[in-house]
C-alpha positions in Angstrom: 0.0 0.0 0.0 1.3 3.4 -0.8 2.7 5.5 2.0 0.7 8.3 3.6 0.9 11.9 2.4 0.9 12.9 6.0 3.1 10.8 8.2 1.3 8.6 10.6 3.6 9.7 13.4 2.7 13.4 12.9 -1.1 12.7 13.2 -2.6 13.1 16.7 -6.0 12.4 18.1 -7.0 16.0 17.8 -6.6 15.8 14.0 -9.5 14.5 12.0 -9.0 11.1 10.3 -9.0 11.0 6.5 -12.4 10.7 4.8 -13.8 7.3 4.3 -14.9 5.8 1.0 -18.1 4.6 2.6 -21.0 6.3 4.3 -22.3 4.9 7.5 -25.9 5.0 8.5 -26.9 7.1 11.6 -28.6 5.3 14.4 -31.8 7.0 13.5 -31.6 5.4 10.0 -31.5 1.8 11.3 -34.7 -0.1 10.5 -37.7 0.5 12.8 -39.8 -2.3 11.5 -38.8 -5.8 12.7 -39.4 -9.3 11.5 -41.0 -11.7 14.1 -38.5 -14.0 15.7 -38.3 -17.3 13.9 -36.2 -20.4 14.1 -35.9 -20.0 10.3 -33.3 -17.4 11.0 -31.1 -20.0 12.7 -28.5 -21.2 12.9 -26.2 -18.3 12.0 -22.7 -18.8 10.9 -21.0 -15.8 12.5 -21.9 -13.7 15.6 -20.6 -10.2 15.7 -20.6 -8.4 19.1 -20.2 -4.7 19.6 -20.6 -2.2 22.4 -20.6 1.4 21.1 -23.0 2.8 18.4 -20.2 3.5 16.0 -19.0 -0.1 16.3 -22.5 -1.5 15.5 -23.0 1.0 12.6 -19.6 0.0 11.2 -20.5 -3.7 11.2 -24.0 -3.0 10.0 -22.6 -1.4 6.9 -21.1 -4.7 5.7 -24.3 -6.7 6.1 -26.2 -7.5 3.0 -30.0 -7.7 3.2 -30.1 -6.8 6.9 -33.2 -7.0 9.0 -34.0 -6.5 12.6 -35.6 -8.9 15.1 -36.0 -9.4 18.8 -35.7 -12.2 21.3 -36.1 -11.8 25.0 -32.9 -13.4 26.1 -30.6 -11.3 23.9 -32.7 -8.3 22.9 -32.5 -6.7 19.5 -30.4 -8.4 16.9 -29.6 -7.6 13.3 -29.4 -10.4 10.8 -27.7 -10.2 7.4 -25.2 -11.9 5.1 -21.5 -11.4 4.3 -19.6 -13.3 1.5 -20.1 -14.6 -2.0 -23.5 -14.1 -3.5 -24.0 -17.8 -4.2 -23.3 -18.9 -0.7 -22.9 -16.1 1.8 -22.5 -16.5 5.5 -25.5 -15.9 7.8 -24.4 -13.2 10.3 -26.0 -11.9 13.5 -25.0 -8.5 14.9 -25.6 -7.5 18.5 -24.8 -4.6 20.8 -23.9 -5.3 24.5 -23.3 -3.1 27.5 -19.9 -1.7 28.4 -19.0 -3.6 31.5 -18.0 -7.0 30.3 -19.0 -9.0 33.4 -22.2 -7.1 34.2 -25.6 -8.3 33.1 -25.9 -7.4 29.5 -22.1 -7.1 29.1 -20.0 -9.0 26.7 -19.8 -12.1 28.8 -23.5 -12.5 29.4 -24.4 -11.3 25.9 -22.0 -13.7 24.3 -23.2 -16.7 26.3 -26.9 -16.0 25.6 -26.4 -15.2 22.0 -24.1 -18.2 21.2 -26.5 -20.7 22.9 -29.5 -19.3 21.1 -28.0 -18.5 17.6 -25.6 -21.5 17.3 -22.8 -19.7 15.4 -19.6 -21.3 14.1 -17.5 -18.4 15.4 -17.9 -15.1 17.2 -16.0 -11.8 16.8 -15.8 -8.9 19.1 -15.4 -5.8 16.9 -14.7 -2.2 17.6 -12.1 0.3 18.8 -9.1 0.1 21.1 -6.2 2.1 22.4 -2.6 1.7 21.4 0.0 1.5 24.1 2.3 3.8 22.1 2.8 5.1 18.6 5.7 2.8 18.0 3.5 -0.3 18.5 0.3 0.8 16.6 -0.8 4.0 14.9 -4.1 5.7 14.8 -6.5 3.7 12.6 -4.4 0.5 12.6 -6.3 -2.7 13.2 -5.1 -5.2 15.8 -6.2 -8.9 15.8 -5.9 -10.8 19.1 -3.5 -13.6 18.3 -3.1 -13.3 22.1 -5.5 -11.9 24.7 -4.0 -10.9 28.0 -5.6 -10.1 31.3 -4.2 -9.3 34.7 -3.8 -13.0 35.5 -3.0 -14.8 32.2 -2.5 -14.8 28.5 -4.6 -16.9 26.1 -3.9 -17.5 22.4 -6.7 -17.2 20.0 -8.8 -20.3 19.2 -7.3 -22.8 16.8 -9.3 -22.5 13.6 -9.6 -18.7 13.7 -5.9 -18.5 14.5 -5.2 -20.0 11.1 -7.3 -17.3 9.4 -5.5 -14.4 11.1 -2.4 -15.0 9.0 -4.3 -14.1 5.9 -6.6 -11.5 7.4 -5.2 -8.6 5.4 -4.7 -10.5 2.1 -6.5 -8.6 -0.6 -7.8 -6.0 1.9 -7.9 -2.3 1.1 -8.7 0.3 3.7 -12.0 2.0 2.8 -10.5 5.4 2.3 -11.7 8.1 -0.1 -8.0 8.6 -1.0 -6.1 5.4 -0.5 -2.8 7.4 -0.3 -4.1 9.6 2.5 -3.0 7.2 5.2 -1.3 3.9 5.5 -3.4 1.6 7.7 -1.6 -1.5 9.1 -3.2 -4.7 10.2 -1.3 -6.3 13.1 -2.0 -10.0 12.7 0.3 -11.1 15.6 -1.1 -8.6 18.1 -1.3 -9.1 21.8 -4.3 -7.2 23.2 -4.6 -6.4 26.9 -8.1 -6.5 28.2 -8.8 -4.4 31.3 -11.8 -3.1 33.2 -10.9 0.5 32.3 -8.0 2.7 31.0 -6.8 3.5 34.5 -6.3 -0.3 35.1 -4.5 -0.5 31.7 -2.0 2.2 32.7 -1.2 0.2 35.8 -0.9 -3.2 34.1 1.1 -2.1 31.0 4.4 -3.0 32.6 3.2 -6.5 33.3 2.6 -7.1 29.6 5.5 -5.6 27.5 4.4 -7.6 24.4 0.9 -6.0 24.3 0.1 -3.7 21.4 -3.3 -2.4 22.4 -5.8 -2.2 25.2 -9.6 -2.7 25.2 -12.3 -3.1 27.8 -14.7 -5.9 26.8 -12.5 -8.8 25.7 -12.1 -10.4 29.1 -15.8 -11.2 29.5 -16.1 -12.1 25.8 -13.3 -14.6 26.1 -14.6 -16.1 29.3 -17.9 -16.8 27.6 -16.2 -18.2 24.4 -13.9 -20.4 26.5 -16.7 -21.8 28.6 -18.7 -22.6 25.5 -15.7 -23.9 23.5 -16.4 -21.8 20.5 -14.0 -20.2 18.0 -13.5 -16.5 18.9 -11.5 -13.4 17.9 -11.1 -9.8 19.0 -10.7 -7.3 16.2 -10.2 -3.7 17.1 -9.1 -0.5 15.4 -6.9 2.0 17.2 -8.8 5.2 18.1 -6.2 6.7 20.5 -3.4 6.1 22.9 -3.6 4.7 26.5 -1.7 7.6 28.0 -3.7 10.2 26.0 -7.1 8.6 25.8 -8.8 11.8 27.0 -7.8 13.4 23.6 -9.4 10.7 21.5 -12.5 12.0 19.7 -15.6 10.4 18.2 -14.4 10.7 14.6 -11.4 8.5 15.4 -13.6 6.0 17.2 -15.8 5.7 14.1 -12.7 5.5 11.8 -11.1 2.8 13.9 -14.4 0.8 14.1 -14.8 1.0 10.3 -11.3 -0.3 9.7 -11.9 -3.2 12.1 -15.2 -4.0 10.6 -13.8 -3.9 7.0 -11.0 -6.4 8.0 -13.7 -8.7 9.5 -15.7 -8.4 6.3 -12.5 -9.3 4.3 -12.0 -12.4 6.5 -15.5 -13.5 5.9 -15.6 -12.8 2.2 -14.7 -16.4 1.3 -17.6 -18.2 2.9 -16.5 -21.7 1.8 -13.7 -21.5 4.3 -16.2 -21.9 7.1 -18.2 -24.6 5.4 -17.0 -27.5 7.5 -16.8 -25.6 10.8 -19.4 -27.0 13.3 -22.2 -24.8 14.6 -22.2 -24.4 18.4 -24.6 -26.8 20.0 -25.2 -28.8 16.8 -22.0 -30.8 16.9 -23.6 -33.8 18.6 -26.5 -33.7 16.2 -24.3 -33.6 13.1 -22.3 -36.5 14.4 -25.4 -38.5 15.2 -26.9 -37.9 11.7 -23.6 -38.8 10.0 -23.4 -42.1 11.9 -27.1 -42.8 11.1 -26.5 -42.2 7.4 -23.6 -44.6 7.4 -25.7 -47.3 9.1 -28.6 -47.1 6.7 -28.9 -49.9 4.1 -27.8 -48.7 0.7 -31.2 -49.7 -0.9 -33.0 -47.3 1.4 -30.9 -44.3 0.2 -32.5 -42.6 -2.8 
């Protein structure tokens, strides 16, 4: 990708990000009418979780044929498709509350949504904060090859981990002027998940390998780990840990769009996920496969 006309190192959070090549909907433009909840919507292939409005709107932009529905245990959910026209992935998009361990936070939302929607994998998408400009610049996208908390470090799940290596292949940042800024995708990123930025400042020295900090991944990972489902945290850099107060909404939107566009790129080849099992349906699929093998050949039409 061509280098930026304005050096990344000279850009600070008080500057506006370069214009995007896409236009996001406003929250007021999201559909008011809903489709009644139906098992016909299930199972989905991919579950996308967000927290802030700009994160949800960034992901929503990449959904084809989106529609809104409601289920009591998870609230409002947007369904749509991503991938090839002849066999796209069925995607569900949810918004959860900020505190990851609180009711409605990423841990509860992920558990409830996964058990209800039966996805093959779940992604936490949005914005994060870089530890310093040498590790990741404004707008860069960080994929959690490793998720660190105060107590431990956990590598990303196996199958998704293989996809990370090629996450940026063929990807172009959705910029009005592609040469306005170089946006990097950090595919070997260690993300530190904390309760808040004050905690992050205190824990940075314990995780010298961390590139970025975010606040929802810990609860999200706890749910994914308990449910044994493929997971990944994908976040765009909207500011810096030691200067978070200067981060503005335009950079949060920009960072969220960069992250969502990388996720869309990862999901563009839907056949990659064809053989991945749906959560909760593994036993059913195995049973049906065994039953098929036991049937007499003359009964199979």
